[in-house]
N, C-alpha and C positions, 0 to 999 in steps of 0.2 A: 580685851575680852580674854577670859581664861581659856586654857586649852581644853578641848573636849575630853570628857572622861570616857574611857573605853571599858567595856564589860569584861569581867574576868572569865576565864574558861570554866572555873568551878561554878560560878553563878549561872552561867549560860547552860551548863549541863543540868543543874537543878531546875531551872526554868523549863527546859524541855521535858524533864520528868513530870513536872506538874501539868504541863499542857497535855502530855500523853494520857495522864489519868483523867483529865477533863474529857478528852475525846473518847476514851474507853467507856466512861459512864454516861455519855450523852449521845453517842451514835451506836446504832445496832449493826450497821453494815460494816464489814471489815475494811472496805476501801476508805470509808469516811473516818476510820480510826487511824489512818496513816497520816504522817506529816512529811513535808519536804523542807529540808534545811538548806539555807543558802547563806552567803556572807552577810546580806543585808536584812534578811527576814526569815521567819519561820512561817511556812504556808500550810494551812490546813482547812478542812471543812468547818464552816462557822457553827459553833454549838448553840448560838442564839436562835438562828432561823432554820438550822438544819441544812442550809445550802441547797443545792439543786436536788429536786425530787425526780429528775429525769436522768441525769448523768451523775452516777454515784462518785465518779472520780474527780468531779469538779471541786476545787478548793479555793474559795474566795475569801477566806479569813486569813488575816496576816498580822503577825506580831513583828514589829520593826525593832531591830536591835539598837538603832541609834537613839531611840528615846523610850523604848519599852511601852509603846502604845499599840493597842489592837485596833484593827479596822476591818470591817467586812464590806466587800464591794457588791454584796447582794442585798443586805438589809440596811447597810450604812451604820451599823452599830460601831461606836467609837469610844474606847475606854482605855485607861491606863492599865498596865498589867496587874497592879494591885487590886483595882476595882473588878477587873475581869476574873481574877482568882477568887475574890470574895463572893462574886455572883454564883460561882460553882463550888463554893465551900472547899477550896483547895489553897487558900491563901497561906503565905509564909508567916512565920512567927519569929519573935525575938530579933536577934541580930540580922538574920537573913532578910526579914521584912524591912528593917531599917536600911539595909544596903540597897534593896530594890527602890524604896522611896527616895533615898538620896540620889540614886542614879537617875531616876525619872526627873527629879527636881533640877539637878545640875545640867542635864542634857537638853531639857525642854528649852532652855535659854538659847541654845545654839540653832534652833529651828528657824530658818529664814522664812519670810513671808512667801517668797516664791515657792518654797517646798510645800507649804501648807495650802496655798490658794491656787497654785499652778497657773501663773499668769501667762505662760506661753500658750495656753489654750484660748486666750481672749480673741485672737484672730480667728481661730477655728469656730468658736461659738458664734461669732458674728456671721461667718459663712453659713451657719446652720439656722440663723434667725429667720423668722417668718413675717411676711407682710400681713396686714389686717385681712386682706381678701383670702390669703392662704389659710389663715386661722379660721375664718368663717366656714370653711368646707367641713369642719368637724364640730363646730360649736354654733349655737343659735345666738350670735352676737351681731349687734347693729351699732353703727356710729351714733354718737350723741349730738343732738342739736337743741336749740331752745324749745322745741316742741316735744322733746322726749319726756314722756310721763315718768314721774318718780326720780329718774336718774338726774335730769338737769336741775330740778329744784334742790335735790340733795347736794349736788356739787356746788350750786350757787350758795347754799346755806353755809358751806364750808370754804367759800371764796376760791373755789377751784374751777369755776365755769370758764376761765380763760385758758385752761390747760386740757381741753377736750381730747387732744391727740393721745393723752395718756390713758384714756378710758374707753370702754365699750359697755353695752348693756344687753342683757337677755330679758326681753319683755315677758317671756313665758314664766321664767323662774324668778323674775324680779331681782336679778343678780347684777351688781355692778362689777365690771372687770377693770382691774388696775394693772396696767401693763408695765413690764420691765423692758425698757427700750434700749437698743444699742445706739451708737453715735449717728446712725443713718435713720433712726426712727422705726426700726424693725423690732419684732417681738421675740424675746428669748425666754420669757416666763411670765406668769401673771398670778395675781391673787384676786379672789372674788369676795364680794361682801353682799350678804343677804339683806336686802332693803325691806323685806317683809317681816323678818324676825321669826320665820317658821322653821328654819333649819340652822345648821352651823353658821355662826356669824361670819367666819372667814374660812376659805379653802385655798390652798396654794397648789399650783401646778408647775413643776419643773419642766425643763425642755424635753426630757425623755418621756414623761407622762403625756405631754402634748403630742409628741410624735406618734406615740402609740394610739392615741385617740384618732389621729389623722391616718392611721394605717401605714405610717412610715417607720423606718428603722434607723437607729444610729449605729452605723457599721464601724464601731470603735472598740478598743479594748475596755474591759470593765473599769479599769483605773481611770481612764479618760472620761468615760460616761459619768462616773461618780463625781469627778471634779467639775465637769460641765454642769451637772445638776446643781451642785453647790453654788457655782457662780450665777446660775440663772435665778437663784433665789436671793441674790444681793441686788436690790433695786438701785439702779444708777451706777453700778460698778463699771460698766463699759463706757460711761461718760465722764467719770470723775477724774480729776487731776491729783494724783497722790503726792506730787512734788510740792504742793502747797497745802495749807490747812484745809482739811475736809472733816465733815461732821457726820457722825453715825447716829441714826435715829432708830427707834423701835420698829417703825412701820414706814411703808413707802409714801403715805400721804404727807407726813411731816417733812420728809426729805424734799418734797416739791416746793417748800417755802423758803429754802435756804440754798444758795448756790453751792456747788461743789459738795454734794451730800450723798450719802448712801442710806437706804432704808432696809431694815431687816424685816423678817416676818414674825416678830415677837421677841420679847425680852428673854424668853426661856431658851431661845436658840443659842447655839455655841457661837460666841462672838469674841474669840481670842485672836483671830487671824490678823488683825490690824494693830495689835498691841506693840509690835516692834517698830512701827513707823512713827517717827516723832511728830509728823503733821496730823496724826489721827486725834480726834477728840470725840467725846460722847455727850449727847444730849438726849438721854432716855426720859421716859415719862416721869412726871411729878407725882408719883404714887409710891406705895410701899415697895413693890417689886422693882420699879425703875431705880429708885434711890438705893435699894439694897445692892443692885448690880453696879451702880456707879460708885458706891463705897468700896466695893471690891477693886474697881478699876483705879481709883485714886490712891488706894493703898499700894498698888503695884506701879504707881508712877505715871498713870495715864491721865490725860486732861479730861475733866468732866464739867458739866454745867452746874453752877451753884444756884439752884432754884430758889431756896429760901432767901438768900442774900438779894437776888435780883428782885423778887416780888416785894420784899420789905423796903428796899431802897427806892422802889418806884411807887410805893404806897398802894399796892394792889394785893396785899397779903390776905386776905379773907375771901377773895374772889375764887371761883371754881376754874382754875387754870391747870389743866392736867398735862397738856403737851403744847408744842409750838403752834399747832393749828388753833387751839383755844386762845393762845396769846395773840396770834395774828388777828383773830376775830375781835378780841378785846380792844386792841389798838385801832382797828378799823372803826369801831364804834366810838371810842373815847378820845382818840387823837391826842394822846399825851406824849408821844415821841419816845416811848419806852424801848423801841427796837434799835435806836440809833447806836447805842454803845453795847450791844449784846455780846460782842466779842470779848469785852472786858470781864465777863463773868465766867470764863472758863479757867480752871486752875488744876494743877497737878500737885499742889502742896497738900500732903496728908492732914496738916493742921486745919485745912479749910473744910474738913468733913462737917464741922459744926454749922457751916453755912449752907449745907445741902438740904 
């Protein structure tokens, strides 16, 4: 690994000047126009959300010097310095911008998974996890059994009726709850699915939002709360073994059909945290968005699932197979044994894009 590139004092000064201009034009209160400089970061009131409306001196926006990425611990906005400055029409030009972009590119490679995912918080988030009964105090959720209207037939149609511990049901809103469970089966987050089609199809609840509904408070620093919220939206993360091959899916449902897997809450979510782990691999949906994201991944050396090659070699090319759940249902019906060698269709060779 190459040695980390350090930022020059001249570039650092110019960046601070740019940030000062952004703050001046986007905050009216004098306190919010101030910034705090430290060795590791530049701290200031976030210009995206305006930061606190109660305490003017609060500064939850941070530009980190080690990789020139901005992050707000209030609204969770996360962008490179270049995109941040473009958003506020203060971007660098010419050689200065090239220097900024090169610095970002070269230093991003040195970011470890631990720094970006904060794995030291895994034990803490398990301590904060909730039982089904505790969750029910703030939500109209019931366990699912064979007599549960709508929810059980839906799960059975997707071959998930043997995994009822992962689900709950709100009979009033006709919403299915998909739980993110820790190793002990307690809940750290959830996603709801509208079974009536009358509202948003999916809604996600991180741990902080759940606590607020229950009238509880996470007495932790903003940085830790933000990291815990992020972890609570990675379904299966507290159960997965990162030391061996693990698979990343777009959603929590698909992840339930493959051992040692993680489910995201959509392909549009930021999914770069696992890219440095050699055991990570991606099986995103067999559609335009999923394939587009997997093309990005394989170009960067990550393992992805070769959908077209798999379907063609198993003579199921024409069938409507969008994701692993569809594939499981197809195999359950046809019994052709197509799942036996599924591991052989993951590749990190950029030449294999043609098989995607």
